[in-house]
N, C-alpha and C positions, 0 to 999 in steps of 0.2 A: 631753648627754653631755660638754659641755666643763665643766661644773662639777665634774665628777668625774674630770676628765682625770689629774690627776696620780696619784689612787688606781690608776686603770687602767693607767699606765705602770709603776707600782710593781708592780702584780701582774703585768705582763707578763714582768718579770724571773724570776718563779715558775714560769713556764710553759716548763720546759726543752725541751719538744718543739718549739718554735717560736721562731724569731727573724726580724726584717727588718732587713736592714742600712741604715745610715744614709744610704748614697751613692744609695739609691732606685734601684738598678739590678739589684738581685736580692733574690729573695725566697726564703727558704731554710726548709725543712721536713725536720726530722730525724724519722725513724721507725724503730723497730725492726722488721724485717719477719719474719714466722715463716719464710719461704723461705730465709733465710740464717743463718749461723753468726755474723755481724757486723751491727752497725747500719749501716743504709744511709742515706747522706745524699742527698736528691735537692735539686736548686737550679733553681728556676724563672726564667727570664730573659725579661722582656717585651722584646722586641727593639726595640720602638717607643720605650722608655724611654731607649734609647742616645742619644737626640737630644732628648727631651721627658721630662718626669715627668708629662705630662697623663694618660696610660693609667692609672697608679696611682690618682691622685686620682678619674679618672672612674670607676673601679671603687668607690671609697669612695662616692661620691655614688650609685651604683646600689644602694648598700644600705640602702633605706629601710624595708626590712622589719624592721629591728632597731631595738629602742628600749632605752634604758638609763636607770633612775632613780637619782638620788643616793640616795635612801632606803634602796637596797638595800647596807646597809652589810657584809652578810656577805662575808668574803673568797672564800668557796666560790661564791657567785653571782657575785661579779666575775670569778673565774677562768673560770667555764663562760661566762659573756658574752664574755669576750675570745677564748675558744677558738673559740666560734662566729665570731665577726668574723674570726678569722685563717684559719679553715678556710674561711669564704666567700669571702674575698679570695683564697686560694690557689687555689680551684676557678676563681673569675672569671678570675684571670692565666693559669692554666694553660689555659683554653678558648682563650686569645688567642694560645697557642702551642703547639697540638697537635703531637706529633711522629708523623707518618704517613708511611709509604712512598710516596716520590713515584710509584711504580707503580700506586699504589691510587686510580687516577683516579675522581674522582666520589664517594669515600668520606669525605672530610673533613667535608663538609657533614652527611651521614648520621651520622657518629660524633658530631659536635659537637651535634647536635639530640638524640641518644639520650642522652648525658652531660648535657646540661642538664635534659632531662626527666627524668632518674632521680634529680635532685636529691641528689647524693653527699653535699652538706654537711648535708642534714637527718639528724638522728638521732632522729625522731619516731616511726618505724616501720621495720619490716622489708619489703623490697619485692621482689618477684618480676618480672621483666622477659622477656617473650617476644619473640624475634625468629624470625618465620615467613616461609616462602617456598619457592619450588621449587629443586630440587638445582640446585647451579651458580651460584645468584644472588648469592652473596658473604655468607651468613649468618654463617658461621665468621670470615670476615675482618673483617666488622664488629665481631663479638664479640671477637676478639682485639686489635684497634685500641683498642676500649673499655676492654678489660682493661689493656693496657698503657699507657694513659693515666689511670688512675684508681687502680691497685691501691696507689699510695703514701698512700692516704687510708684504708686499712683496716688492722687489726692482724693479720689473718690471710687468706691469698689461697690459691686453687687453681683451677686450669684444667683440666678434664677433658676431654680430647678424644674424640672418636667413640664416645660412649656407646653408640649403637646396636650396634656391633660389638664392641666391648670388654665389653660386659655379657654376651653370648654366650660369648666366648671365656675371659675371666678371671672373670667372675661378678661381681655386684654388690657381694659383700663386699669384693672386691680394690679397687673403686672407691671404697667407704666408707673403706677403709684409707688409699687414697691422699688422700682429703680430710682425712681426721682429721690424717694424718702431716704434710701441708703446712701446715695451717692451725695445728696446734700445734707445728710445728718437731720432731717426735718421729719419727724413722725406725723406733724400735722398737715401735710400736704394732701390736698384733694384733687383728684382727676374726675371731671364731671362726666367726660365721654372720651372714646378713642381718639378723635379728631382733636380736641382740646389737648389730650395727653401728647400727641405729636408735637403740637404747637409748643407746650410747655418743655417738653424734652430739647427740642432744637433750641429753644431760648435759653434754658436754664443748664444746659449741659456745656455750654461752650467754654465757659470760664475754669473748667477742671480738666485736668489729664486723669481719663478714669479707665478704670478696668470693669468690664462687663462681660460676663459669660451667661449665655443663653443656651440652657441645656435642653435636649430632644426636642428640637425644632422640627415640624413636619410640613409647614405649610408658608408659603411666602407671605401671605398676610400678617404673620407673626412677626416676620423681620420688619416688614414696612412700619408696623406699629411700635416695635420695640428698638430699632437701630436703623431707621429709615435711611437714611443718608450718611456719607462720611462727614459732611459738612455740619452735622449736629454735634460733632465732638471736638474738643482741643486737639491740637497735633500732639502726637505721643501717646495719644489713647488707644488700647487694645480691646476689640471686641471679637470674643471667643465662642463660635457657634458649634454645638454637635448636632448631628442628624444622622439619620440613616439614608436619608434622601441627597444624592449629589445634586440633583437638578434645583433644589432649594437654594443651594448655596450659589450655583451659576446664576439663576435667577436675580438673586441679590447683587451680582456682580462682584463676588468674591474672586480675587485673582486665582487663577488655577495653579499658581506657584504656592498659594497659600491655603490650598486645600489638601489635607493630610489624610490618606486611607489609612486607618488604624489597622496594624499587622496582628496577627493572631499569634499566639506564643509557639516557640519552638519546643521540640521535645524535651529537651534539657530544662527549658523555663517551666514547662507544664509540669514536670515531674516535681520540681522544686515546690512549685505553687500548691500543688496537691498535697505534698508531703507536709508542708506548713499546716494544713487545714485538718489533714488526717492523722498526723502523728505530731505535730507541734515542733517539727524539726526540718531541716532542709533535704534530707533524703530518707526513702521508706525505712521502716522498721526491718529488722532481719526476719526473713520467711515470708515478707510480703512484697518483695521486689516484683517477682513476675505478676502478681495481681494489681499493682500500682501501674504497671505498665499497660495493663490491657484496661484499666480504667481511662489512662490518658489517652491511648488509641482510640477508645470510644468517644472522648471529648473533644478530639481534632483540633486541640489548640485553643478551645472557646474558653475563656476564663470563667465565664458564669458557670458552665457546666463543671468545670474543674473543681471551683469553690464549693458548689451545691454538693457534688458527690463526695467531697473530702470531709467536708462537715458531717454528712450523713453516715458516712463510713466509720467515723471517728470512735475509737474504742469498742468497736464491734468485733465478733469472731471471725475466724476465716470461713466459717460456714456461712455466715450472713453475707460475707463479700462475695463467695461463690455465687449464692442465690440471688443476689442483686444483678450481678453480671450476666447470669442468665436470663433474669427477668427484662434486662434492656435490650436484648435482642429483639422482642416482641413488644415490648411497652416502652415507649419513649417517656423520658424524665419530664413530668409535667410541668415543673417550674420552669425549664427551658423553653419548651414549647409555647408557653403564656407570654414569654417575652418575645420570642419570635413571630408568633402570630400577629402582633400588634402591625408589623409591616405588611402582611397580607391582608389586614383589614382596612389598611389605606389605599388598597387598590381598587380601580374602577371594575364594573363586573365582566367585564370582557376580558380585562388584564388578569383577573382572577382565574378566568378559565384558560387563559395562556398559560399562565403559571402551573396550573394542576397539570396541563397536558405535558409541559416540560418536565415536571416532576416525576409523573408516571410513565410516560411513553417516550418523551424525545430526549432526555438527559444522554449525553454521550454522542449525541448526533453532530454532523456539521451543522453550523449555524444556516448556511445556506439552504440545506435540506429541509431543516426545522421550519425556516420561514415558509418554504413551498407548501409544505404540510398544514401550516396553520393557516396561510392566505387561502388555501383550499377549502378550508372549514368556514371562511367568511371573517377571519379576523386580520385586524390591522397588525401585521406581525412585526414589521419593521420598529414601530414606535413602542410596540407592546414589549418587545425583548430589551430596547433600551432602557425603557422604565423600570423593568425588572432588575437590569444591571445597575442602575443608578440607585435602587432602593437597596441594593446589596443581596437581592434575592437569589441571583444568578451571577456567574461568571463565565466569561468567554476565554479559552486559552489562546495562547499566543497561535497555534495552529487552526483556531476558528470552531473549537467543538464546546457545546454547552454543557456547563458543569455548576456544582451549588455545593455548598457545605453540607455534611451529612445530617447535621440537625435541621436543616432548612428543609431537605429532602423528607425527614421524618416527620416534620410539622406538615407538609402538604399532604403526605399519604394518608396521616393521622385525620386530617380534614375531610378527605374522600371516605374514609372507612366510619368514622363516627357515627353517622346516622344509623348505618345498618351493620353494625361491627361483626356480627356473627353470620350475616347473610351477604356473602361477597357478590353473588348474583343479583344483588339490587345495587352493587355500587355503579356509580356511572363511569368508572374507569377500571380496566381490568390489566394486571401486569404481572401478579404473583403466579408462577408457574403452576403449583399445586392447587391453588384454587381454580384456576383455568381448567385444568385438567379434570377436576371434579365436575366442573360445571358441565363440561363438553360430553364427558361419560355418562352423566346422569341426564342429559339433556335440559339443565336448569336455566338456559338462558333466559333473558327478559328484556324488554323495552328500556330498561333504565341504562343500560349500557350503551355509551355514546363512543368510547375510544378504548381500543384494547391492542395489546402488543403480545405476540406469542412467538417464545424463543424455543426452538428445537424440542418440541413436545413429543415426537415421535408417534404421534396419533395419526391412523389413516386419515388423509384429507377428506374422505367421503363423510367420516363421522365429523369431523371439523365442520364441514360445510352444513351438514344437517343441523348441527348446533345453531349456526348462525341464522336459520330461519325464524328463531325467536327473539332475535336481536334487530329488531325492525326499525331502531333509531339509531343504529351505528353508523358513524361518519367518518370515523378514522380507524384504518385497521392497519397494522403491521405485522407480517409474519416472516419469521426467519425459520428455515428447515433445512434438512439435508437433502443433497442433491439426489432425488431418486426419482423413477418414474411409476407411476400409479395406475391401475386401472379403475376408473371410476364410472358407474352406471350413469347415464345422462339424466335419469330422474332425480338422483341425489345432488348433482352439481348446483350448487347455489352460492350467490352473494346478494346481500341486501341492497335494494335500489336505493337506498339512503346515502350509500357510500360516497364521500366527496373527495377523500384521499385514500389511495390504496396501493400498498407496500408491500410485494411478496417475493422476496427473493428466493430462486429457485423453484419458482411455481411449477407443478408437477405436470400441469395439462397441457395439450397443444393450444388450446382456446379457452376464451371465458365461457362461463356457463351461458348456455341459450336462453335462460329466462333473465339474465341479467340485463336491464335496461340501461344502466350507466347514464340515466339521464341528469343526475346530479354530480357525477365525477368530473373532477377538476384536475386531479394530479394522480397519474398512473406511473408507478415505478417497479418493475419487474426484472431487475438484473439477474443473469446467470439463469434464465428460466428456460422451459422447452417449450414456449409458446411459438406457433408457427402462423397463426392469424388470430385476430380477436374473437371471431366468432366461427363456429363451423359452418361450412358451406362455400361453394365456389371452389377455386384451384387451392388445394391444400398447404401450399407454400406462399400463398399470395393473399394479402388483406382484401375485403370488399373495396370496390371503386369509391363507395361513398357508405356513410352510414349516419343516419341522423341520430343515432345513440349517443355519438360523441360530439354533441353540440357544445357542450360545455368544457370539454376537455382544453387545457392550456399547457400544462407541463406533463411530460412522459419520460421515462428512461427505462430503455429495453437493451441495454448494453450486455453484451455477452450471450446474447440469445442466438445461439449459433444456427438454430433451424430456421430463422427469419431472414428471408432474402430481400423483401421489399415491404415498405410501409406507406400506404396511401390514406392519408388523413384529410380527404377533401370535406368530409362530412364535420370535421373538428374547426368549426368555424372561428372559435376564440384563439386558436393558436397563431401567434404573430407570423 
């Protein structure tokens, strides 16, 4: 490059869009932006250059991926080469001095990494970038910060907020008009219909390197209308999409390497963010350290909750803080639930049922076991759980266990409770130990209950079985109990015939109730139980040679049932 330096510096004068001042303290980039009526002049200042020019030269040294040959005598080649260098340097310097709101704790590195990986300086391709995560995690915040820091490198820009809601109200053609108007700087553009808008975007966007952000997308048809294909855009363009649903990005063809799962805040970042909103400083005020830790523990890394609670508690007394924390134990934060419930509302009806069963009954169980139980109740569990995971409503650990964020769990349980908040016996799912104990002792069971999990209640099985007689629509029952042997009169032994999945560890009896027909039972799991035969009768240690009552039985687990010597399932015709 040294051999052609004079030629290059001569050509630099021809590049009116760029200039670098000789005092080495500022890098100036002139660009006509489509969003304004006048040229906008942006100046990048590497603050470290105030005392030293090393940062600029370090940036130059890092540009080893560029080479230039003196044989390239074409002025056009030289101009393009110089422009690449200038753009590369401007991006490098800009990354050293990102302008991000100080209150956006923990976001600077996330934004910087995304800007770097998006390779703004490259004009070799059009790139779609997906930012995916649960509601309130900061997807829009990150997208806005990226947009604000890189828009100057593009010839046309547009940030389309809240696509999910606005596409319902204003319609997709209005969002198409917004993008075209902003990118082309023409407020008089009219889009007659969505199909016309697609054609107009494809024809009119090709001439400009654009930056378009589509925020909160929840359906593939939105992307088909607003960013249909890569061929709509000039090479070098970047399309950033935020969504709660990973499948939308996959269906659009976004490269998996360009899909970023927004991470929640670490404990240190959460304390800093909370302190900024609650105390207007980076650490808690003296005397509020422990209370702040409790708030951050409750928020579990979710920026939305941290900011809401920080702002709410600002300037309040210690007594108010304590009362708020106590209230949160039973009454979830409404503002957080409202945002999170948007993901639930977007589910199909059967997926909503699967989600609520996971929240109330199956959280913490192995995925394979949960699938068995859900399938036994008639749900398409494999695709159902996959959809929930893609929508950031659940997560599956490396060991294969179902989990979810604490606030997602709160949201699901609130949905179950809200219709009959003070009457748990009318809930369709029961999981709270104290509520179940009250229902059982007072015999308050109802047909409303569809699923129930009981953990170590210490109540005599006879009382439990008696209460089940009123739960005539119960389909999923999970019981965890101490390993005890109980004497129960035959007259009170009972299980609802509606049961489709029955899990009862350390089942206390030697057989199932004689009145239990089990004609709907699909999944039977009784690990470590005392059972010796499914029904009383015949040889005490052998199961009947046939039983029409098990004709729907597909899966069963009787591991560690030491009394059971043989198991004949001739009547269970569905078992492979």
